[in-house]
N, C-alpha and C positions, 0 to 999 in steps of 0.2 A: 863420781856420784855417791854418796854415803846415804845410808838408811833409806834407799829406795824413793828418792823425790820424783815426781812427776813433772816438776816445772820446766817450762821452756825457758832454758837457761840462757841460750846465745840468741834469743830472738831481739828485736828492738836495737838499742845502740850496740849490743855484743856482736852483731853481724859485722860491724865495721873492725873489729879486733879478731885477731886470731887466737883460739882457745890455747892457752900456755900447756904444753904437754909433760912441764916438771912440777905441776902443784903437788904438793903432798897434803890433800885434805885431811888425812887421818892425823897427821901432825898438828894441823890447825884445830881440828875437833877436840884432840887430846889437850891442847894448850887452853883453850876456851873452858873445858870442863874440869880439867884438873889443877891448872894453875892460877885460875882465876879465884881468889880467896873469897872475894865478895859473893861471888856467884854461889860458890859452895855454902857460905855462911846462911844465905836467905833461900837456899834451895832450888836455884836456877840449873837448868842444862840444856845444851845444844841437842836436839835428836836427830836434826837433818842438816846435811851441809853440802853444798854445791857451789861450784865458783859464782860469786854474787848472790847468792841465796842462803839463808839459813832459816830455821825454825826452832824457837826455844820455848820450854815449857817451865811453868812455876805453879806448884800447887799453894793456894792461898791458905792459910792457917789462921787460928786466932793471933798468932804473932804477927799477921800482915794486915791487920784492919785498923781502921782510925776509930775516933772516939763515937762515930755513928754506926759502928759496926761494919762498915763498907770497905772492901780492899782499898788500902791505902794509896795515894796517888803515886807514892814513891815506888811501891812494889809493882805498880801497873808500868809506870816510867822504866823501872829497872829491867823487867823483862824485855821490853822493846828494846832498849838499850843493849841488852846483851844479844839478841838476835842481830841488830844492827853491827856489832862488834864481830861477830862471827862472819857475817856476810862481806863485810869490808876487809877482813883479814884473810879471806878465802882466796885471794889472788896469788898468794905466795909472798906478799911484801906486806911489812907492818904498816898498819893504819889506825889512826886515832880520831876520835870526835873531835871537832872543833866549834860546832853548834848544834843544838837540838831544839826541835819545836816539837811539842805534843798537843794534841787536842783530846781531852777526856770526853767522851761522848756518853757513857753510861756507867753506872756502878756495878762493882764485883762484890763478892762475898765471900766468907770464910766457907771453905768446901769447894769453891772454885778452882778448875784447873785452866790457868791462863795459857794461851797459845799465841806467841809472837811470830810474825812471818814477817822476814825483811828480803828486801831486792835492791841490789844497787841498779838505780835507773839512769845514771849519768856517771861518765868517768873520763878523767883527763889524766896526763901522766902525774898530777900531785892531787887533785881535788877529786871528790866522789860525792854523788848524791844518793842517799838511802832512804827508801819510803819503808814504812813498816805498818803493822795492823795487829792490835791485838784484840783477841776474842776469847770469850769463855767457852766452856765445854757443849753450849748449846749453840755456838757459832755467833753468837750475838756480839757485835762490835763494841767494844769499851773504848778504844782509843785508836787514833791514827798518829802517826809521827813521821818527821822528815829530819834527816840527820845529815850535815855536812862533815865529811872525813877529809883528812889528809894523809896521803901516802908518803910516809916517812922515806928519806933516801936511805938506801942500804949500802952499808959499808964495804968497800971493794976488798 
């Protein structure tokens, strides 16, 4: 467990799977925070990571708002996607998004700190489903997201 998350990580579908002992969550956390050029450019960071779960943050600045001075939908989507990326890749296997569906429920604004929490809720050998919620600093829900991920075969 990284950064003290208190989520029940192995409840639900995860009870059917044994917890891998050799997952290097530190390497995954470093990969998504250091090697993701887009995330660095827009100011996103993963602050909690456990197998199947992640939390990402993004501060909304004047650079992240649309013509109506609301948080741009692309910024809200990006922080949700970043949390999904980390959660999906937390199993020690490379995973990529193949479909994403987001529902924008409320507007954000410059000065908000967006928090995206993501959890893998279903997994087979190659396909996973990740659910994410984006909230502001007042815990108001701005968006809900479902992302389908594909676990790439690793080279032997």
